[in-house]
N, C-alpha and C positions, 0 to 999 in steps of 0.2 A: 532700177532697183538692184538687178544683178551686178551692175557695174559698181555700185556703192558697196555691196557685200564683198565683191572681189577686192576692191581697193582697201577696204578695212582689213580683210584677211591678209593681204600682202603687207600692209603696214605692221600688223601684229607679228608677221613672220620675219620682218627685217630685223637683223640683229641689233641689239641695243648698242649704242655708242660706248666705247670704253677707251680711255687714254692708254697709251703705251707706258710701260714702266720708265721712270726717270733713269738717266744715265749720268755717269761721272765723266766730265770732259777733262778734268784735272783732279788729282788725288795724291795725298801724301805718299811718297815712295814706300812700298811694302804694305800698303793698306788696300783692302778690297772693298767694293761697294756691291752689296748683294741683298736679295730678298730674305727677310727673316723667316725661317722655317722651324724654329725651335719651339719648345713648349714652356720655357721659363716665363714667369710674369715679367713684362717689360715695364720700365719706369721706376723700378725699385732697386736696381743694382744686382739683379739675379742672373742676368745673361752672362756677364763676365767673359767676354770674348775679345781678346786683344787684336789690334790691327784690322778691325772691320767696322765699316759704316753700313748700317742696315736700313732698309726701307720696308714698310708694310703697306701693301695695296689695300686700303680700307674701303669704306662704302661710298657709293655714288648716291647723293641725295639732292633732289631739286636742281638738277643741272650742274652740280658741283661734285668733284671727286676729291677724296682725301688720301694723303700719303703721310704716314708716320715715319719720320726719319730719326734715327738714334744711333748713338755709340755708347757702349757700356763695356769698357775695358777692365780686365782684372788688375792691371797695373796702370798707374797714371801715364798718360801719353798726350800727344797733340795730334790733331787731325785737321787737315785743310782740304777743301774740295770745292769744285764748281760743279753744280748739278744742273742738268738740262732736262726740262719737262717738255712734253710735246704740245701742251696747251698752256694758255696764259695763267699765271699765278694770280689768284684773287685775294688770298689772305694767308698769313703765317702766324701760328700761335706758338709762343716761346716760353710762357710762364705756366707754373703749376695751375693757377686759376683758369687760364685759357684752355689748357689741356684737359683739366677735369670737366670743364663746362662743355667741351666739344666731343669728348669720348662717347657719351651716350648717343650722340647723333651720328658720328662718323666711325667710331671704333669698329674694327672687324670682329664679327661674332666668334671667330675661331681663336682669338687672341685674348689672353688674360692681361689686363692693364692694372697697374698698381698706382698709388698716389702717395708720395711722401713729400715732406717740405722742400726737398732739394731737387724735385723733378723739374724739367724745363732746361733753361740755360743759366749759367752763372754769370756774374758781372764782367769777367774778363773775356767771355766768349763773344765772337763777332758773327754777324749774319747780315748779308747785303742782298737785297732784292727790291724790285719795283713792281707795283701793281701793273698787270698787263704784260710784264716781261715773262720769259720762259726760263730765265736763268736765276739761280740762287747760289751765292758764294758763302762759305762758312769757314771759320777758323775757331776750333774748340780746343780747350784744355780739358781732356777727359779724365775725370776722377769719379770714383764710386759716389753716387749711383749712375753716373753717365750723363749724357746730354740728350735732350729730346725736343723735337719740334713736330708740329702738324702743318703740312702744306696743303692748302686748298686750291685746286685748279678748276678751270672751266672744263666741261665735258665736250668732246668733239661733236660736231653736228653729224647726223646720220650721213653715211656716204652717198654722194651724188650718184655713183654708179649703181648702188642698190636701188635707189628710188627710180632711176631711169629704167633699170631692168624690170622693176615691178610695173611701171607704166607700159613698157613694151609688151609684157606678158598680158596685161589687161586688154590692150588693143588687139593683140593676136587672138585672145580668147573670144572677144566680142565679134571679131571678123569671122572666126570659125563658126560661132553660134548663128550668125546671120546667113552664112552660105549654106550650112547644113540644115 
């Protein structure tokens, strides 16, 4: 009985799995790829930051993690990037309807999301990815209100080392209890 209680306690104390932030392995010269830390509503053209491709680390739900990727330049521009995720891509939402439908599920509580007819991607924007791949390539013509996608990735499995440590602690605890 004590073993089960200890194992349950160790499982609860094992940190939840979380994917690392995506990285840009190639990016238009002069453009940065960074986490969005502003307070402007995203998706409506209110960010207005030139030469920046942003990501938002959204919610993890049911073994899936969401990343909102967007560019909202004050002046028309082009951005091309290859983004690398540390877990396989499961889905990508590129339309206003897809973004609106998934925001209540995956949207970050600390971010204000807007919805206008032109959110998502426009017809000339390109996006390449394959289910199960960890790479996404984009080439966007960014005009107000910007370009927006939501990338859903798998969540990493709990670390083997953490589980091994928990098991070793449980065995040590039991051995000590039996000796003492």
